[in-house]
LOMAR-328949 format. One record per residue (C-alpha): z, y, x. Coordinates in steps of 0.25 Angstrom, whole numbers, padded with zeros to 4 digits, always signed. Layout:
# LOMAR-328949
ZYX...
END
This chain:
# LOMAR-328949
+0026-0138+0054+0012-0139+0059+0006-0136+0045+0015-0124+0044+0011-0119+0058-0004-0121+0055-0004-0115+0042+0004-0103+0047-0006-0102+0059-0018-0101+0049-0011-0091+0041-0009-0083+0053-0023-0085+0059-0030-0081+0046-0024-0067+0046-0024-0064+0060-0036-0055+0058-0028-0046+0049-0019-0041+0060-0030-0031+0064-0031-0026+0049-0028-0012+0044-0018-0008+0033-0025-0011+0020-0024-0007+0006-0009-0007+0001-0004-0007+0015-0005+0008+0016+0005+0011+0005+0014+0000+0008+0014+0003+0023+0007+0016+0028+0013+0025+0018+0026+0017+0014+0038+0026+0019+0047+0014+0019+0041+0009+0031+0044+0021+0039+0056+0021+0049+0062+0034+0043+0063+0028+0029+0076+0020+0027+0072+0006+0027+0081+0004+0014+0070+0011+0006+0062-0001+0007+0072-0008-0003+0071+0003-0013+0056+0006-0012+0044-0003-0017+0033-0009-0008+0026+0004-0007+0038+0013-0004+0040+0019-0018+0054+0018-0023+0055+0006-0031+0061+0012-0044+0050+0023-0044+0042+0022-0056+0029+0021-0048+0034+0010-0039+0026-0002-0038+0039-0010-0038+0035-0019-0027+0048-0021-0020+0046-0028-0007+0056-0022+0003+0055-0034+0013+0040-0032+0014+0042-0017+0016+0052-0020+0026+0043-0028+0034+0033-0017+0034+0043-0007+0039+0046-0017+0050+0031-0017+0053+0031-0002+0053+0043-0001+0062+0036-0010+0072+0021-0007+0072+0020+0006+0063+0007+0006+0055+0000-0004+0064-0006-0014+0054-0006-0025+0064+0009-0028+0063+0009-0028+0048-0003-0038+0047+0004-0047+0058+0017-0048+0049+0009-0052+0037+0001-0063+0044+0014-0068+0050+0020-0069+0037+0008-0076+0031+0009-0086+0042+0024-0088+0039+0021-0090+0024+0010-0100+0027+0020-0108+0036+0031-0108+0025+0021-0112+0014+0016-0123+0022+0031-0128+0024+0032-0127+0009+0020-0135+0007+0025-0146+0016+0037-0148+0007+0028-0150-0005+0016-0157+0002+0022-0164+0014+0019-0163+0028+0004-0166+0027-0010-0159+0027-0008-0154+0013+0003-0145+0017-0006-0141+0028-0017-0138+0018-0007-0130+0009-0003-0121+0021-0017-0119+0026-0021-0115+0012-0010-0105+0011-0013-0099+0025-0027-0097+0022-0028-0093+0008-0036-0079+0006-0027-0074-0005-0017-0071+0006-0026-0061+0013-0021-0049+0006-0006-0053+0008-0008-0056+0022-0019-0046+0027-0014-0035+0018+0000-0030+0024+0006-0027+0010+0004-0042+0007+0015-0044+0016+0024-0043+0004+0018-0056-0002+0018-0064+0011+0032-0060+0014+0036-0064+0000+0029-0077+0002+0037-0080+0015+0051-0078+0008+0045-0085-0004+0042-0098+0004+0056-0097+0011+0063-0096-0002+0055-0108-0007+0058-0116+0005+0073-0113+0005+0073-0117-0010+0066-0130-0006+0077-0133+0004+0088-0129-0006+0082-0140-0015+0082-0150-0004+0096-0148+0000+0102-0145-0014+0114-0154-0017+0115-0160-0003+0118-0148+0006+0125-0135+0006+0114-0128+0013+0106-0129+0000+0111-0116-0005+0108-0109+0008+0094-0113+0005+0095-0108-0009+0100-0095-0003+0088-0094+0006+0079-0096-0006+0085-0084-0014+0085-0075-0001+0071-0078+0002+0067-0077-0013+0073-0063-0012+0066-0059+0001+0053-0064-0005+0055-0055-0017+0058-0043-0008+0045-0046-0001+0037-0046-0014+0041-0048-0028+0035-0061-0031+0044-0068-0020+0055-0070-0030+0046-0081-0038+0050-0090-0027+0063-0093-0034+0055-0098-0046+0046-0107-0037+0058-0113-0031+0063-0117-0044+0050-0124-0047+0051-0131-0034+0065-0136-0037+0062-0141-0051+0048-0146-0050+0047-0150-0035+0060-0153-0030+0066-0159-0042+0052-0164-0047+0055-0160-0062+0045-0160-0073+0045-0150-0084+0052-0161-0093+0063-0163-0083+0067-0149-0080+0077-0147-0092+0083-0161-0091+0085-0160-0076+0093-0147-0078+0103-0153-0086+0106-0165-0076+0118-0162-0068+0112-0167-0055+0101-0156-0057+0112-0145-0057+0108-0141-0043+0093-0139-0048+0098-0130-0060+0107-0122-0050+0096-0119-0041+0086-0115-0052+0097-0106-0058+0100-0099-0045+0085-0097-0042+0084-0091-0056+0096-0082-0054+0091-0077-0040+0077-0075-0045+0082-0067-0057+0091-0059-0048+0080-0055-0039+0071-0051-0050+0082-0043-0057+0085-0036-0044+0071-0033-0041+0069-0027-0055+0081-0019-0054+0077-0014-0040+0064-0009-0045+0070-0001-0056+0069-0011-0067+0055-0006-0070+0041-0013-0068+0031-0006-0059+0020+0002-0066+0005+0001-0061-0008+0008-0064-0018+0002-0073-0028+0000-0061-0017-0009-0054-0017-0019-0066-0027-0016-0077-0023-0027-0086-0008-0022-0087-0014-0009-0092-0023-0015-0102-0021-0011-0116-0026-0025-0121-0016-0036-0122-0027-0046-0122-0033-0040-0109-0019-0040-0102-0016-0054-0106-0030-0060-0102-0030-0053-0089-0016-0057-0085-0019-0071-0088-0031-0071-0080-0026-0064-0068-0018-0077-0063-0031-0084-0064-0038-0074-0055-0027-0075-0045-0028-0090-0045-0043-0089-0042-0040-0080-0030-0031-0091-0025-0041-0102-0027-0054-0094-0023-0050-0081-0016-0065-0077-0014-0063-0063-0019-0051-0056-0014-0048-0041-0015-0037-0031-0010-0035-0026-0024-0037-0032-0038-0033-0021-0047-0041-0012-0057-0053-0020-0062-0053-0031-0051-0050-0041-0062-0056-0036-0075-0047-0037-0087-0049-0049-0097-0051-0042-0110-0056-0053-0119-0054-0067-0122-0069-0069-0119-0067-0065-0104-0072-0077-0096-0060-0076-0087-0051-0081-0097-0057-0095-0094-0051-0093-0080-0038-0090-0086-0038-0102-0095-0042-0111-0084-0031-0106-0075-0020-0107-0085-0025-0121-0089-0025-0126-0075-0012-0120-0072-0006-0127-0084-0012-0140-0080-0007-0139-0066+0007-0136-0071+0006-0148-0081+0002-0157-0069+0014-0152-0061+0024-0153-0072+0020-0165-0080+0026-0179-0078+0023-0185-0065+0012-0195-0064+0013-0209-0057+0005-0206-0045+0008-0194-0036+0005-0191-0021+0014-0187-0010+0009-0179+0002-0006-0184-0001-0002-0199-0003-0003-0206-0017+0010-0211-0023+0009-0221-0034+0021-0227-0042+0031-0222-0032+0024-0229-0020+0018-0221-0009+0017-0219+0006+0014-0204+0009+0014-0200+0024+0028-0205+0025+0033-0197+0013+0040-0205+0002+0037-0201-0012+0042-0205-0026+0032-0207-0037+0033-0197-0049+0036-0209-0058+0049-0211-0050+0053-0196-0052+0050-0197-0067+0061-0208-0069+0071-0203-0059+0081-0192-0058+0077-0180-0052+0077-0181-0036+0075-0170-0027+0068-0172-0014+0081-0173-0006+0094-0180-0010+0107-0182-0004+0114-0195-0001+0129-0198+0002+0133-0205+0014+0147-0208+0017+0151-0198+0007+0143-0187+0013+0131-0181+0006+0120-0179+0015+0106-0172+0013+0095-0182+0016+0081-0183+0011+0078-0195+0002+0064-0194+0005+0053-0184+0009+0047-0182-0004+0036-0173-0008+0033-0166-0022+0023-0172-0031+0010-0165-0033+0015-0161-0047+0027-0155-0041+0019-0147-0031+0009-0142-0042+0021-0136-0049+0027-0129-0037+0013-0124-0033+0010-0118-0047+0024-0112-0047+0021-0106-0033+0007-0101-0038+0012-0095-0051+0026-0090-0050+0024-0080-0039+0012-0075-0046+0019-0072-0059+0024-0058-0055+0009-0055-0053+0005-0060-0067+0009-0047-0075+0018-0057-0083+0031-0050-0081+0026-0036-0077+0013-0029-0074+0009-0030-0059+0001-0019-0051-0011-0028-0048-0021-0037-0055-0022-0047-0043-0015-0046-0030-0020-0056-0020-0007-0055-0011+0001-0059-0024-0005-0072-0023+0001-0075-0009+0013-0083-0014+0006-0090-0026-0005-0094-0016+0006-0104-0011+0006-0111-0024-0009-0111-0024-0011-0117-0010+0000-0128-0014-0008-0131-0027-0021-0132-0020-0015-0141-0009-0008-0150-0019-0020-0151-0028-0029-0155-0016-0018-0165-0011-0017-0172-0025-0032-0173-0026-0032-0179-0012-0022-0189-0016-0029-0193-0029-0042-0196-0024-0044-0209-0017-0057-0207-0009-0056-0202+0005-0068-0193+0004-0062-0186-0008-0048-0185-0001-0056-0178+0011-0064-0169+0001-0051-0164-0005-0044-0162+0009-0056-0155+0015-0059-0146+0002-0044-0141+0003-0046-0138+0018-0059-0131+0015-0052-0123+0005-0042-0118+0015-0053-0115+0025-0061-0107+0015-0048-0099+0012-0046-0097+0026-0060-0091+0028-0058-0082+0016-0045-0077+0021-0051-0074+0035-0062-0066+0028-0053-0059+0018-0044-0055+0030-0056-0047+0035-0056-0039+0023-0042-0035+0026-0045-0030+0040-0047-0016+0035-0047-0008+0022-0062-0006+0021-0065-0020+0022-0054-0024+0012-0058-0014+0001-0073-0017+0003-0069-0032+0000-0062-0028-0013-0074-0020-0019-0079-0032-0027-0065-0034-0033-0060-0020-0035-0071-0010-0033-0063+0002-0037-0051+0000-0029-0059-0006-0017-0069+0006-0016-0058+0016-0018-0050+0010-0006-0062+0009+0002-0065+0024+0000-0051+0027+0006-0055+0018+0018-0069+0025+0020-0063+0039+0019-0053+0035+0030-0065+0031+0038-0071+0045+0036-0082+0038+0028-0082+0049+0017-0095+0046+0010-0092+0031+0009-0078+0034+0005-0083+0043-0006-0092+0032-0011-0081+0022-0011-0072+0031-0020-0084+0033-0029-0086+0018-0030-0071+0016-0033-0072+0027-0045-0085+0020-0050-0077+0007-0053-0064+0015-0058-0066+0029-0061-0052+0033-0064-0045+0029-0051-0037+0041-0047-0035+0037-0033-0050+0035-0030-0053+0049-0037-0042+0055-0029-0047+0049-0016-0062+0053-0019-0057+0067-0022-0049+0067-0008-0062+0063-0001-0070+0074-0007-0059+0084-0004-0058+0080+0010-0073+0082+0011-0072+0096+0005-0079+0092-0009-0068+0099-0016-0074+0100-0030-0077+0085-0030-0063+0082-0025-0056+0090-0036-0065+0083-0046-0060+0069-0042-0045+0074-0040-0045+0078-0055-0051+0065-0059-0040+0058-0051-0029+0067-0058-0036+0063-0071-0035+0049-0068-0021+0049-0063-0013+0062-0066-0002+0059-0057-0011+0059-0044-0004+0070-0036-0013+0069-0024-0025+0073-0033-0017+0085-0038-0014+0089-0023-0028+0088-0018-0033+0096-0030-0023+0107-0028-0027+0108-0013-0042+0109-0016-0039+0120-0027-0030+0127-0018-0041+0127-0007-0051+0132-0017-0042+0144-0020-0039+0139-0034-0024+0141-0032-0019+0141-0046-0026+0128-0049-0021+0122-0036-0007+0127-0040-0007+0120-0054-0012+0107-0047-0001+0107-0037+0009+0110-0048+0004+0099-0057+0004+0089-0045+0019+0092-0042+0023+0089-0056+0018+0075-0056+0029+0065-0056+0029+0052-0047+0033+0042-0058+0025+0030-0060+0016+0033-0048+0012+0022-0038+0014+0030-0026+0025+0041-0028+0026+0044-0014+0012+0048-0013+0013+0056-0026+0025+0064-0021+0018+0067-0008+0006+0073-0016+0016+0081-0025+0023+0086-0013+0009+0090-0007+0005+0097-0020+0018+0105-0019+0016+0108-0004+0002+0114-0007+0007+0121-0019+0017+0128-0010+0006+0131+0000-0002+0138-0012+0010+0146-0016+0012+0150-0001-0002+0154+0001+0000+0163-0011+0012+0169-0005+0021+0163-0016+0031+0158-0006+0043+0156-0015+0035+0147-0024+0029+0140-0012+0044+0137-0007+0047+0132-0021+0036+0122-0021+0038+0117-0007+0053+0114-0010+0048+0106-0022+0038+0099-0013+0050+0095-0003+0058+0090-0015+0046+0081-0020+0041+0076-0007+0042+0061-0004+0047+0055+0009+0034+0053+0015+0029+0067+0013+0027+0075+0026+0034+0088+0024+0031+0096+0036+0020+0105+0030+0029+0107+0017+0041+0111+0026+0032+0120+0034+0027+0127+0022+0041+0129+0017+0044+0136+0030+0031+0145+0028+0035+0149+0014+0049+0153+0020+0043+0161+0031+0034+0169+0021+0047+0172+0014+0054+0176+0027+0064+0165+0025+0064+0162+0040+0076+0152+0041+0070+0144+0029+0056+0144+0035+0062+0139+0049+0069+0128+0042+0057+0122+0035+0048+0124+0048+0059+0115+0055+0059+0105+0044+0044+0104+0045+0045+0102+0060+0056+0092+0058+0047+0084+0048+0035+0084+0057+0038+0088+0071+0023+0090+0074+0020+0098+0062+0011+0109+0067+0012+0119+0056+0027+0120+0057+0026+0122+0072+0017+0134+0069+0025+0140+0057+0038+0138+0064+0033+0145+0077+0029+0157+0068+0043+0157+0062+0049+0157+0076+0040+0168+0081+0044+0176+0069+0059+0174+0072+0057+0178+0087+0058+0164+0093+0045+0166+0100+0047+0155+0111+0050+0145+0100+0039+0149+0092+0029+0147+0103+0034+0133+0106+0031+0129+0091+0017+0135+0092+0014+0128+0105+0020+0115+0099+0010+0116+0088-0002+0118+0097+0003+0106+0105+0004+0097+0093-0010+0100+0089-0019+0107+0100-0031+0106+0091-0025+0115+0080-0030+0129+0080-0020+0134+0070-0009+0131+0081-0016+0140+0091-0018+0151+0080-0003+0151+0077+0001+0152+0092-0009+0163+0094-0003+0171+0083+0011+0169+0090+0005+0173+0103-0002+0186+0097+0011+0190+0091+0017+0189+0105+0006+0198+0110+0001+0186+0119-0013+0190+0115-0022+0182+0125-0014+0169+0122-0015+0172+0107-0030+0174+0108-0032+0161+0115-0024+0154+0104-0033+0161+0094-0046+0156+0101-0040+0142+0102-0036+0141+0087-0050+0146+0083-0057+0136+0091-0049+0124+0086-0049+0128+0072-0063+0135+0071-0064+0131+0056-0051+0135+0052-0052+0149+0046-0037+0153+0047-0037+0149+0062-0050+0156+0066-0046+0169+0058-0032+0170+0064-0038+0167+0078-0048+0179+0076-0036+0188+0072-0028+0184+0084-0040+0187+0094-0042+0200+0087-0027+0204+0089-0029+0200+0104-0041+0209+0104-0050+0198+0107-0060+0204+0097-0073+0196+0101-0065+0183+0100-0059+0188+0087-0073+0191+0081-0078+0177+0084-0066+0170+0076-0067+0181+0065-0082+0177+0064-0078+0162+0063-0067+0165+0053-0077+0173+0044-0087+0161+0045-0076+0151+0041-0073+0160+0028-0085+0169+0026-0079+0174+0012-0065+0177+0018-0064+0193+0018-0053+0193+0029-0062+0185+0038-0074+0194+0036-0065+0207+0037-0059+0203+0050-0073+0199+0056-0078+0212+0052-0066+0219+0059-0068+0212+0072-0083+0214+0072-0079+0229+0069-0070+0229+0081-0080+0222+0090-0091+0232+0086-0100+0223+0078-0100+0233+0067-0111+0228+0058-0106+0214+0058-0092+0220+0055-0098+0228+0043-0104+0215+0037-0091+0207+0038-0083+0219+0032-0093+0220+0020-0093+0205+0018-0077+0205+0018-0078+0217+0007-0087+0209-0002-0077+0198-0002-0065+0207-0003-0070+0222-0007-0056+0228-0008-0051+0224+0006-0046+0238+0011-0046+0234+0026-0060+0229+0026-0065+0242+0019-0058+0250+0029-0064+0242+0041-0078+0244+0035-0076+0259+0034-0072+0260+0048-0084+0251+0052-0093+0260+0045-0088+0272+0052-0090+0266+0065-0104+0261+0061-0108+0275+0056-0104+0281+0069-0112+0271+0077-0124+0274+0068-0124+0260+0062-0129+0257+0048-0118+0252+0039-0119+0245+0025-0114+0257+0018-0125+0265+0022
END
């Protein structure tokens, strides 16, 4: 128990500094934007959607079915919202629990000694676990490991009680249930059933390869055959149900996720896929270089036989075969038990009694526990406390290292990554056992005390180095900027691109632009990076450059709806309405099939339709605008905020004088977002139009209350007051609006109008002048400034503005009439005019 507690405490202590870390990397999509975590989403949706909130049967789904992990996120969200502290705390506690269970499992194999302690400490401190524990989405791997070990421990208990206690099938049921739960945390959890079978055959029954088939046919081993058959049946059932639930189709990934899978060369695919397990083992053995992402070109393809990395592949598989041969060959005469040598069946090992392997060779298969009959009653008693041999543990360790890793090998289906450190969380158990049992075997074999001490302290030193690396790596996971900077040397394209997003959020615009350009230097066809750079340029009013990068993004990924959306918005603002209309229409026709994030795509398509409707609305094509708005409502996803869309529906109906329909949509807008200011203003105007003046005034005042700094609210309220002939109050609202939004032309221009109607001509002149400076080439602004100057007796300035307005719009009848009247006055006063 002490070993378990100390190992768990170390696992807890090493990751305490991650409690203050932010959300990082994949956390945003799995948690921040995942609708399945929200209380308004029925919790049952979790069992129909993938890990990222996409319908599991959708063609673009990642097919990552992890409902128990998502459910744990939902509980976190219900308790602490989006505070990352609580999410990290659960991850750290789960890691501590897994470490304790792994140490208990190691004790069954290694005995209650310091080698068990070593195995537990090595697992607790291994740096490969950092991504799984410090990264919140890694909880899927940690949670799967928890139930993986519980299932394995239940099966070990089933083996020890089989044939001598009715409770044995209760333990087997626990094995099946925990295996199912492990799979519902993460897919690879189901492999525990295969590991359990290996334990039963090679550790509990101590069979060698030559003994397996003969043992099956012996009647006394019927229980073994039954257990293995049930494990096979349950595993097949779980996998069949899993495949059916995801629509009987494998996931599809982009070529950047797994370049080898997309390679046209069979040789390159084969060599690379054979090499990748070698690279993963090296990360376990020497986790010096770690990265948040190993996709794209992080591991270059092996394209020829001459690639020197093939030597690593050969060495890896040779070593693997030798280890397997060592574990499965006929037993040697000498073996050790819990660190003590045993020869010819005689030993004394810390109080543990052991048989030599010679005895097992010539005897019937005996499990570690047997039953005896006393007075006709069968009792479950232990013959002896008997530990597995080194060979047995090597076989089990290899199975624990290899079998859970098989789903990531591209052997049965292509996966969406090249290397994923968190996938190694379960296989690392086999690695830690293998290193520990190897060190123990060397310790037993050598005779000199100095060499024994050297082996022991070398193992302890390795654990210390692992712990130090884990502590350093945890620092990288403190925030996204540090994490992405640490990954530049492994995956520069992805790291620079993500770093650009972080720097942009920190308002470091020039640094963000440099980061995006660095990313594109390493991989020029990344549609997301091209789009992000375009968005940065658009937000900084560099519209021509932004359009260029949006077009490149569309060329790289023709289904990128957000790039069409922003292209259309820029074109619309530039007055290129026909180009904008075509762009929005093209965007609205893009299907969401095989897209990684269909929810985001649908949101962009809905926004495109919304903007297309606004374009029709501004052109006075209200019926067409309504048709587009209705299509947008049909296509919008659950997470889309519809208040602006509903409000524009109301506006279109208002323009068509369909007041009941307009009122319905204004109310829908307010129901979807009770503090939506534009809906308060437009609904207030409708109420005023229909004679409900007191109600209308309440909505205008409520809009001001919601945002007292928004000049537009005061402007609308001022217009209402003006219509009610409350001129002084209207003038005050007009001044307030123009002061707050002094750079907004519409607000300033309308404020000037209201002041003029209130006969406050001096104030009106001030704001007409400001409006003309905001839009110096807008004829209406110049004409109205000329008119107020005309009224205020500033005749020559009035003439200059009239003339400038006529240069921009020569056929404007009102301006021509006003200019003629002005000239008459100027001539009567003897003033020189431009016509003379």
